[in-house]
NUMITOR-948018 format. One record per residue: residue in three letters; x, z, y of N, C-alpha, C in turn. Coordinates in Angstrom, 2 decimals. Atoms other than C-alpha are relative to their C-alpha. Example, Ala and Ser with C-alpha at 12.3 -4.5 7.8 and 13.67 -1.06 7.14 Angstrom:
+-----+---------+---------+---------+---------+---------+---------+---------+---------+---------+
!  aa !     npx !     npz !     npy !    capx !    capz !    capy !     cpx !     cpz !     cpy !
+-----+---------+---------+---------+---------+---------+---------+---------+---------+---------+
! ALA !    0.89 !    0.00 !   -1.19 !   12.30 !    7.80 !   -4.50 !    0.90 !    0.00 !    1.20 !
! SER !   -0.82 !   -0.06 !   -1.19 !   13.67 !    7.14 !   -1.06 !   -0.77 !    0.73 !    1.09 !
+-----+---------+---------+---------+---------+---------+---------+---------+---------+---------+
This chain:
+-----+---------+---------+---------+---------+---------+---------+---------+---------+---------+
!  aa !     npx !     npz !     npy !    capx !    capz !    capy !     cpx !     cpz !     cpy !
+-----+---------+---------+---------+---------+---------+---------+---------+---------+---------+
! MET !   -1.15 !   -0.67 !   -0.61 !  -83.89 !   60.05 !   21.31 !   -0.15 !    1.50 !   -0.01 !
! LEU !    0.24 !   -1.59 !    0.15 !  -83.03 !   63.71 !   20.99 !   -0.02 !    0.62 !    1.38 !
! THR !    0.14 !   -0.82 !   -1.31 !  -83.89 !   66.16 !   23.78 !    1.41 !    0.68 !    0.27 !
! THR !   -1.25 !   -0.70 !   -0.33 !  -81.19 !   68.11 !   25.61 !    0.17 !    1.23 !   -0.89 !
! GLU !   -0.08 !   -1.19 !    0.78 !  -82.21 !   71.18 !   23.72 !    0.53 !   -0.18 !   -1.39 !
! GLN !   -0.39 !    0.45 !    1.51 !  -81.68 !   69.45 !   20.27 !    1.40 !   -0.45 !    0.04 !
! ARG !   -1.39 !    0.38 !    0.08 !  -78.29 !   68.08 !   21.30 !    0.97 !    1.17 !    0.40 !
! GLY !   -1.04 !   -1.12 !   -0.44 !  -76.90 !   71.27 !   22.93 !    0.49 !   -0.31 !    1.40 !
! LEU !   -0.66 !    0.14 !   -1.15 !  -74.95 !   71.73 !   26.04 !    1.03 !   -0.99 !    0.12 !
! CYS !   -1.17 !    0.81 !   -0.04 !  -72.46 !   69.35 !   27.39 !    1.34 !    0.71 !   -0.18 !
! VAL !   -1.35 !   -0.53 !    0.17 !  -68.73 !   69.97 !   26.42 !    0.83 !   -0.82 !    0.75 !
! LEU !   -0.85 !    0.84 !   -0.96 !  -66.59 !   68.88 !   29.37 !    1.37 !   -0.08 !   -0.35 !
! ALA !   -1.44 !    0.15 !    0.18 !  -63.18 !   67.50 !   29.34 !    0.88 !    1.03 !    0.63 !
! ALA !   -0.78 !   -1.10 !   -0.61 !  -60.60 !   70.16 !   29.81 !    1.12 !   -0.54 !    0.86 !
! ASN !   -1.28 !    0.72 !   -0.76 !  -57.86 !   67.64 !   31.16 !   -0.65 !   -0.68 !    1.20 !
! GLN !    0.37 !    0.68 !   -1.37 !  -57.98 !   65.45 !   34.19 !   -1.21 !   -1.06 !   -0.27 !
! THR !    0.91 !    0.96 !    0.06 !  -60.81 !   63.12 !   35.08 !    0.40 !   -1.12 !    0.96 !
! ASP !   -0.21 !    1.14 !   -0.84 !  -60.84 !   59.60 !   36.63 !   -0.87 !    0.07 !    1.24 !
! ASP !    0.80 !    0.09 !   -1.24 !  -62.43 !   58.51 !   39.91 !   -1.47 !   -0.02 !   -0.32 !
! HIS !    1.30 !    0.15 !    0.34 !  -65.66 !   57.99 !   38.04 !   -0.57 !    1.16 !   -0.78 !
! GLY !    0.34 !   -1.43 !    0.76 !  -65.72 !   61.53 !   36.35 !    0.34 !   -0.15 !   -1.43 !
! TYR !   -0.31 !    0.07 !    1.51 !  -64.68 !   60.34 !   32.79 !    1.25 !    0.80 !   -0.31 !
! GLY !   -1.20 !   -0.69 !    0.35 !  -62.29 !   62.59 !   31.06 !    1.15 !   -0.97 !   -0.52 !
! ARG !   -1.15 !    0.80 !    0.27 !  -58.92 !   60.94 !   30.77 !    1.03 !    0.53 !   -1.04 !
! CYS !   -0.97 !   -0.51 !    1.02 !  -56.46 !   61.25 !   27.82 !    0.94 !   -1.14 !   -0.33 !
! CYS !   -0.86 !    1.05 !    0.58 !  -53.66 !   59.30 !   26.29 !    0.24 !    0.32 !   -1.49 !
! ALA !    0.04 !   -0.20 !    1.39 !  -54.08 !   59.20 !   22.53 !    0.16 !   -1.36 !   -0.78 !
! LYS !    0.01 !    1.31 !    0.88 !  -53.53 !   56.70 !   19.62 !   -0.78 !    0.38 !   -1.22 !
! ARG !    0.90 !   -0.03 !    1.26 !  -56.18 !   56.30 !   16.90 !   -0.02 !   -1.23 !   -0.71 !
! TYR !    0.16 !    1.17 !    0.69 !  -55.95 !   53.87 !   14.25 !    0.83 !   -1.22 !    0.55 !
! GLY !   -0.76 !    0.96 !   -0.56 !  -53.25 !   51.89 !   15.94 !   -0.54 !   -0.54 !    1.50 !
! LYS !    0.57 !    0.45 !   -1.22 !  -55.35 !   51.68 !   19.12 !    0.18 !    1.11 !    1.09 !
! LYS !   -0.18 !   -1.00 !   -1.06 !  -54.58 !   53.38 !   22.50 !   -1.43 !    0.42 !    0.55 !
! ILE !    1.28 !   -0.57 !   -0.47 !  -57.51 !   55.62 !   23.56 !    0.26 !    0.75 !    1.42 !
! ASN !   -0.19 !   -0.58 !   -1.35 !  -57.83 !   56.48 !   27.34 !   -1.00 !    0.90 !    0.29 !
! TYR !    1.21 !   -0.80 !   -0.37 !  -61.15 !   58.35 !   27.40 !   -0.20 !    1.09 !   -1.05 !
! THR !    0.22 !   -1.08 !    1.01 !  -61.84 !   61.85 !   25.92 !   -1.22 !   -0.23 !   -0.81 !
! HIS !    1.25 !    0.13 !    0.81 !  -65.44 !   60.85 !   24.89 !    0.29 !   -1.00 !   -1.20 !
! VAL !   -0.29 !    0.94 !    0.99 !  -64.11 !   58.00 !   22.92 !    0.87 !    0.68 !   -1.02 !
! ARG !   -0.95 !   -0.75 !    0.98 !  -61.38 !   60.18 !   21.29 !   -0.86 !    0.85 !   -0.84 !
! ALA !    0.88 !   -0.98 !    0.67 !  -64.09 !   62.79 !   20.39 !   -0.83 !   -0.76 !   -1.13 !
! TRP !    0.88 !    0.85 !    0.90 !  -66.32 !   60.16 !   18.87 !    0.89 !   -0.57 !   -1.13 !
! ILE !   -0.85 !    0.49 !    1.22 !  -63.43 !   58.76 !   16.73 !    0.39 !    0.98 !   -0.76 !
! ASP !   -0.41 !   -1.19 !    0.78 !  -62.23 !   62.12 !   15.67 !   -1.11 !    0.58 !   -0.92 !
! HIS !    1.12 !   -0.45 !    0.80 !  -65.67 !   63.13 !   14.51 !   -0.42 !   -1.02 !   -1.07 !
! TYR !    0.36 !    0.96 !    1.09 !  -66.52 !   59.94 !   12.65 !    1.02 !   -0.66 !   -0.90 !
! GLY !   -1.05 !    0.41 !    0.71 !  -63.18 !   59.06 !   11.56 !    0.26 !   -1.49 !   -0.09 !
! MET !   -0.18 !    1.47 !   -0.28 !  -63.14 !   55.36 !   12.68 !   -0.30 !   -0.35 !    1.35 !
! LEU !    0.26 !    0.72 !   -1.38 !  -63.17 !   53.10 !   15.72 !   -1.44 !   -0.31 !    0.03 !
! PRO !    1.31 !    0.50 !   -0.07 !  -66.53 !   52.02 !   16.90 !   -0.17 !   -1.21 !   -0.61 !
! PRO !    0.03 !    1.18 !    0.56 !  -67.91 !   49.15 !   15.01 !   -0.01 !   -1.24 !    1.02 !
! PRO !   -0.17 !    0.98 !   -1.04 !  -67.23 !   45.71 !   16.66 !   -1.46 !   -0.42 !    0.53 !
! GLU !    1.37 !    0.31 !   -0.67 !  -71.09 !   45.09 !   17.18 !   -0.44 !    0.87 !    1.00 !
! THR !    0.39 !   -0.94 !   -0.99 !  -71.39 !   48.23 !   19.15 !    1.33 !    0.75 !    0.49 !
! PRO !   -1.28 !   -0.45 !   -0.35 !  -67.95 !   48.75 !   20.84 !    0.08 !    1.09 !    0.96 !
! CYS !    0.03 !   -0.97 !   -1.05 !  -68.98 !   51.04 !   23.63 !   -0.42 !    1.33 !   -0.49 !
! ILE !    0.59 !   -1.34 !    0.30 !  -69.38 !   54.85 !   23.36 !   -0.66 !    0.47 !    1.30 !
! CYS !    0.94 !   -0.36 !   -1.15 !  -72.23 !   55.86 !   25.59 !   -0.52 !    1.25 !    0.04 !
! HIS !    0.46 !   -1.40 !   -0.23 !  -73.62 !   59.12 !   26.86 !   -1.49 !   -0.01 !    0.06 !
! HIS !    1.43 !   -0.42 !   -0.08 !  -77.28 !   60.36 !   26.27 !   -0.16 !    1.02 !    1.34 !
! CYS !    0.23 !   -1.24 !   -0.95 !  -76.63 !   63.16 !   28.87 !    0.26 !   -0.56 !    1.48 !
! ASP !   -0.46 !    0.53 !   -1.35 !  -75.28 !   60.89 !   31.81 !    1.02 !    0.87 !    0.60 !
! ASN !   -1.13 !   -0.68 !   -0.55 !  -72.30 !   63.20 !   32.18 !    1.29 !   -0.65 !   -0.48 !
! PRO !   -1.25 !    0.79 !    0.43 !  -69.20 !   61.12 !   32.12 !    1.11 !    0.65 !   -0.62 !
! ALA !   -0.96 !   -0.86 !    0.71 !  -66.97 !   64.05 !   31.22 !   -0.39 !    0.66 !   -1.16 !
! CYS !    0.60 !   -0.72 !    1.08 !  -69.02 !   65.25 !   28.36 !    0.73 !   -0.66 !   -1.29 !
! GLU !   -0.70 !    0.37 !    1.24 !  -67.31 !   65.18 !   24.84 !   -0.92 !    0.33 !   -1.08 !
! ASN !    0.74 !   -0.57 !    1.15 !  -70.22 !   66.62 !   22.83 !   -0.50 !   -1.18 !   -0.90 !
! ILE !    0.34 !    1.12 !    0.86 !  -70.71 !   64.38 !   19.84 !   -1.66 !   -0.31 !    0.00 !
! GLY !    1.30 !    0.20 !   -0.01 !  -74.56 !   64.94 !   19.99 !   -0.45 !   -0.70 !    1.27 !
! HIS !    0.33 !    0.70 !   -1.23 !  -74.51 !   63.34 !   23.36 !    0.47 !   -1.46 !    0.18 !
! LEU !   -0.64 !    1.26 !    0.24 !  -72.55 !   60.24 !   22.32 !   -0.71 !   -0.82 !   -0.93 !
! TYR !    0.63 !    1.03 !    0.94 !  -73.81 !   57.06 !   20.66 !    0.82 !   -1.28 !    0.29 !
! ALA !   -0.70 !    1.29 !   -0.10 !  -72.10 !   53.71 !   19.93 !   -1.12 !   -1.06 !    0.48 !
! GLY !    0.96 !    0.90 !   -0.45 !  -73.87 !   50.90 !   21.75 !    0.98 !   -1.32 !    0.64 !
! THR !   -0.57 !    1.18 !   -0.61 !  -73.05 !   47.41 !   23.43 !    0.10 !    0.22 !    1.51 !
! HIS !   -0.03 !   -0.07 !   -1.46 !  -72.15 !   46.88 !   27.14 !   -1.20 !   -0.25 !    0.56 !
! ALA !    1.24 !    0.33 !   -0.41 !  -75.35 !   45.32 !   27.60 !   -1.10 !    1.10 !   -0.01 !
! GLN !    1.03 !   -1.23 !    0.26 !  -77.36 !   48.35 !   26.29 !    0.44 !    1.11 !    1.01 !
! ASN !   -0.60 !   -1.00 !   -0.87 !  -75.12 !   50.63 !   28.40 !   -0.46 !   -0.26 !    1.50 !
! MET !    0.31 !    0.47 !   -1.20 !  -75.89 !   48.56 !   31.53 !   -1.55 !    0.13 !    0.22 !
! GLN !    1.34 !   -0.12 !    0.05 !  -79.60 !   48.47 !   30.64 !   -0.47 !    1.48 !    0.20 !
! ASP !    0.24 !   -1.50 !   -0.05 !  -79.58 !   52.30 !   30.11 !    0.27 !    0.46 !    1.38 !
! LYS !   -0.20 !   -0.37 !   -1.28 !  -78.01 !   52.66 !   33.55 !   -1.08 !   -0.34 !    1.06 !
! VAL !    1.08 !    0.45 !   -0.93 !  -80.73 !   50.71 !   35.23 !   -1.21 !    0.82 !   -0.23 !
! LEU !    1.17 !   -0.73 !    0.28 !  -83.51 !   52.49 !   33.46 !    0.06 !    1.48 !    0.38 !
! ARG !   -0.10 !   -1.42 !   -0.39 !  -82.10 !   55.89 !   34.33 !    0.25 !    0.17 !    1.53 !
! LYS !   -0.14 !    0.04 !   -1.49 !  -81.81 !   54.91 !   37.95 !    1.49 !    0.55 !    0.49 !
! ARG !   -1.41 !   -0.37 !   -0.36 !  -77.95 !   55.41 !   38.00 !    0.79 !   -1.21 !    0.54 !
! ASP !   -0.70 !    1.19 !   -0.48 !  -77.36 !   51.82 !   39.16 !    0.08 !    0.03 !    1.71 !
! HIS !   -0.26 !   -0.04 !   -1.49 !  -76.04 !   51.94 !   42.80 !   -0.64 !   -1.28 !    0.60 !
! ASN !    0.77 !    1.35 !   -0.65 !  -77.58 !   48.31 !   43.36 !   -1.48 !    0.27 !    0.02 !
! ALA !    1.28 !   -0.34 !    0.10 !  -80.96 !   49.87 !   42.46 !   -0.58 !    0.37 !    1.39 !
! LYS !    0.36 !   -0.52 !   -1.21 !  -81.02 !   51.40 !   45.93 !   -0.14 !   -1.00 !    1.17 !
! LYS !   -0.16 !    1.12 !   -1.01 !  -80.46 !   48.09 !   47.81 !   -1.40 !   -0.55 !    0.01 !
! VAL !    1.25 !    0.70 !   -0.13 !  -83.77 !   46.56 !   49.19 !    0.05 !   -1.39 !    0.54 !
! CYS !   -0.22 !    1.47 !   -0.46 !  -82.36 !   43.44 !   50.78 !    1.35 !   -0.43 !   -0.34 !
! CYS !   -1.23 !    0.68 !    0.53 !  -79.60 !   41.03 !   49.94 !    1.10 !    0.01 !    1.17 !
! PRO !   -1.00 !   -0.08 !   -1.12 !  -76.34 !   41.63 !   52.04 !    0.39 !   -1.49 !    0.50 !
! LYS !   -0.33 !    1.24 !   -0.40 !  -75.75 !   37.78 !   52.02 !   -0.99 !   -0.55 !    0.96 !
! CYS !    1.07 !    0.69 !   -0.75 !  -79.05 !   36.49 !   53.45 !   -1.10 !    0.76 !    0.51 !
! GLY !    1.06 !   -0.78 !   -0.34 !  -81.30 !   39.40 !   53.99 !   -1.16 !   -0.05 !   -0.76 !
! GLY !    1.13 !    0.09 !    0.76 !  -83.76 !   38.29 !   51.45 !   -0.28 !    1.17 !   -0.90 !
! SER !    0.34 !   -1.12 !    0.69 !  -85.69 !   40.70 !   49.33 !    0.31 !   -0.23 !   -1.43 !
! TYR !   -0.22 !    0.09 !    1.32 !  -84.92 !   41.44 !   45.68 !   -1.18 !   -0.15 !   -0.91 !
! THR !    1.13 !    0.13 !    0.87 !  -87.20 !   40.39 !   42.94 !    0.52 !    0.68 !   -1.24 !
! ASP !   -0.17 !   -0.59 !    1.16 !  -87.54 !   42.31 !   39.60 !   -0.37 !   -0.91 !   -1.22 !
! ASP !    0.26 !    0.89 !    1.04 !  -87.22 !   40.29 !   36.52 !   -0.75 !    0.56 !   -1.16 !
! GLY !    0.78 !   -0.63 !    1.21 !  -89.06 !   42.76 !   34.25 !    1.01 !    0.67 !   -1.01 !
! ASP !   -0.88 !   -0.39 !    0.88 !  -85.94 !   43.42 !   32.13 !    1.11 !    0.91 !    0.51 !
! GLY !   -1.04 !   -0.93 !   -0.66 !  -84.14 !   45.74 !   34.45 !    0.92 !   -0.72 !    0.85 !
! THR !   -0.91 !    0.71 !   -0.90 !  -82.26 !   43.00 !   36.40 !   -0.73 !   -0.35 !    1.19 !
! ARG !    0.56 !    0.34 !   -1.33 !  -82.87 !   42.03 !   39.98 !    0.90 !   -1.06 !    0.61 !
! HIS !   -0.73 !    0.86 !   -0.67 !  -81.82 !   39.21 !   42.06 !   -0.69 !   -0.40 !    1.33 !
! CYS !    0.90 !    0.49 !   -1.37 !  -82.52 !   37.79 !   45.57 !   -0.34 !   -1.39 !   -0.24 !
! LYS !    0.63 !    1.39 !    0.25 !  -84.73 !   34.88 !   45.26 !    0.66 !   -1.13 !    0.87 !
! PRO !   -0.59 !    1.13 !   -0.98 !  -83.33 !   32.69 !   48.30 !    1.38 !   -0.37 !   -0.47 !
! CYS !   -1.36 !    0.32 !    0.34 !  -79.76 !   33.17 !   47.10 !   -0.07 !   -0.68 !   -1.38 !
! LYS !    0.08 !    0.80 !    1.34 !  -80.74 !   32.19 !   43.40 !   -0.46 !   -1.41 !    0.14 !
! VAL !    0.42 !    1.43 !   -0.10 !  -82.58 !   29.08 !   44.55 !    1.24 !   -0.87 !    0.64 !
! LEU !   -1.16 !    0.73 !   -0.60 !  -79.41 !   28.15 !   46.67 !    1.12 !   -0.14 !   -0.99 !
! ASN !   -1.03 !    0.31 !    0.96 !  -77.03 !   28.75 !   43.81 !   -0.49 !   -0.88 !   -1.04 !
! ASP !    0.42 !    0.99 !    0.92 !  -79.27 !   26.83 !   41.40 !    0.27 !   -1.49 !    0.71 !
! VAL !   -0.27 !    1.39 !   -0.50 !  -79.16 !   23.76 !   43.81 !    1.47 !   -0.30 !    0.29 !
! ALA !   -1.44 !    0.41 !   -0.17 !  -75.50 !   24.03 !   44.56 !    0.52 !   -0.22 !   -1.50 !
! ARG !   -0.51 !    0.26 !    1.33 !  -74.82 !   24.20 !   40.66 !   -0.50 !   -1.38 !   -0.36 !
! GLN !    0.36 !    1.27 !    0.37 !  -76.92 !   21.08 !   40.37 !    0.62 !   -1.08 !    0.62 !
! VAL !   -0.91 !    1.11 !   -0.78 !  -75.20 !   19.14 !   43.17 !    1.26 !   -0.14 !   -0.66 !
! LYS !   -1.41 !    0.04 !    0.64 !  -71.87 !   20.14 !   41.64 !   -0.03 !   -0.81 !   -1.34 !
! ARG !    0.14 !    0.73 !    1.15 !  -72.98 !   18.87 !   38.25 !   -0.13 !   -1.40 !    0.24 !
! TYR !    0.28 !    1.42 !   -0.29 !  -74.21 !   15.52 !   39.75 !    1.30 !   -0.52 !    0.60 !
! ALA !   -1.37 !    0.59 !   -0.52 !  -70.92 !   15.20 !   41.72 !    0.88 !   -0.17 !   -0.98 !
! GLU !   -1.04 !    0.23 !    1.07 !  -68.91 !   15.46 !   38.57 !   -0.41 !   -0.98 !   -1.00 !
! ASP !    0.56 !    0.90 !    0.86 !  -71.19 !   13.01 !   36.77 !    0.26 !   -1.40 !    0.43 !
! GLU !   -0.41 !    1.25 !   -0.33 !  -69.72 !    9.58 !   36.97 !   -1.07 !   -1.04 !   -0.10 !
! GLU !    0.93 !    1.04 !    0.11 !  -72.65 !    7.74 !   35.73 !   -1.19 !    0.21 !    1.03 !
! TYR !    0.78 !   -0.23 !   -1.05 !  -74.88 !    9.50 !   38.37 !    0.44 !   -0.63 !    1.26 !
! ARG !   -0.62 !    0.47 !   -1.22 !  -72.50 !    8.43 !   41.15 !   -0.15 !   -1.68 !   -0.05 !
! GLU !    0.29 !    1.41 !    0.08 !  -72.84 !    4.73 !   39.86 !   -1.28 !   -0.38 !    0.25 !
! LYS !    1.36 !    0.37 !   -0.15 !  -76.54 !    4.79 !   39.74 !   -0.33 !    0.23 !    1.58 !
! ARG !    0.17 !   -0.29 !   -1.38 !  -76.49 !    6.36 !   43.29 !    0.40 !   -1.13 !    0.85 !
! LYS !   -0.55 !    1.21 !   -0.76 !  -74.29 !    3.55 !   44.60 !   -0.98 !   -1.16 !   -0.24 !
! ALA !    0.84 !    1.16 !    0.16 !  -76.59 !    0.93 !   42.95 !   -1.35 !    0.11 !    0.86 !
! VAL !    1.26 !   -0.22 !   -0.70 !  -79.64 !    2.54 !   44.65 !    0.37 !   -0.28 !    1.53 !
! GLU !   -0.28 !    0.22 !   -1.39 !  -77.90 !    2.54 !   48.05 !    0.30 !   -1.47 !    0.30 !
! ARG !   -0.27 !    1.37 !   -0.09 !  -76.75 !   -1.17 !   47.55 !   -1.41 !   -0.67 !   -0.04 !
! ALA !    1.30 !    0.70 !    0.02 !  -80.44 !   -2.09 !   46.74 !   -0.70 !    0.29 !    1.30 !
! ARG !    0.54 !   -0.38 !   -1.39 !  -81.66 !   -0.17 !   49.86 !    0.50 !   -0.90 !    1.11 !
! TYR !   -0.67 !    0.84 !   -0.92 !  -79.13 !   -1.89 !   51.95 !   -0.42 !   -1.48 !    0.03 !
! ALA !    0.42 !    1.27 !    0.34 !  -80.08 !   -5.33 !   50.32 !   -1.40 !   -0.19 !    0.72 !
! ALA !    1.46 !    0.12 !   -0.33 !  -83.79 !   -4.60 !   51.05 !   -0.17 !   -0.05 !    1.59 !
! LYS !    0.09 !   -0.10 !   -1.38 !  -83.22 !   -3.71 !   54.69 !    0.52 !   -1.30 !    0.67 !
! LYS !   -0.59 !    1.22 !   -0.49 !  -81.15 !   -6.77 !   55.28 !   -0.91 !   -1.15 !   -0.16 !
! ALA !    0.94 !    1.11 !    0.39 !  -83.79 !   -9.13 !   53.67 !   -0.99 !    0.19 !    1.06 !
! LEU !    1.00 !   -0.18 !   -0.91 !  -86.27 !   -7.75 !   56.24 !    0.29 !   -0.56 !    1.32 !
+-----+---------+---------+---------+---------+---------+---------+---------+---------+---------+
């Protein structure tokens, strides 16, 4: 990755910005509507839309209004989110306990975090729902219940 000195200073969007600080524009390039100035700058520089395998135009400089081509790169949404977490720009990174149950977050080692008690509950709920939708499971369960009832009655 290039250093700030090698890339140069940020070139800020001259027009309006949105609530998240991204430069806004209304342009059309190659038949596609472009809403952000950094995407327009990338397309104008390279003469093409971003490739389908890397559709997002991301910032090295963490300045959403920047249009400097040296600060922009094409990447995937997953790469952009991982970059956000690694650079400590994720607002969820500041949370220490789960708002639902008060449990603590665990780090998966790949930049993602989750609340362990909620994850366990969600896994159990998913499994129960899957069993509830499974006709064969319901039939087996009824057979087990009938066998238990017959065994109790025989005593």
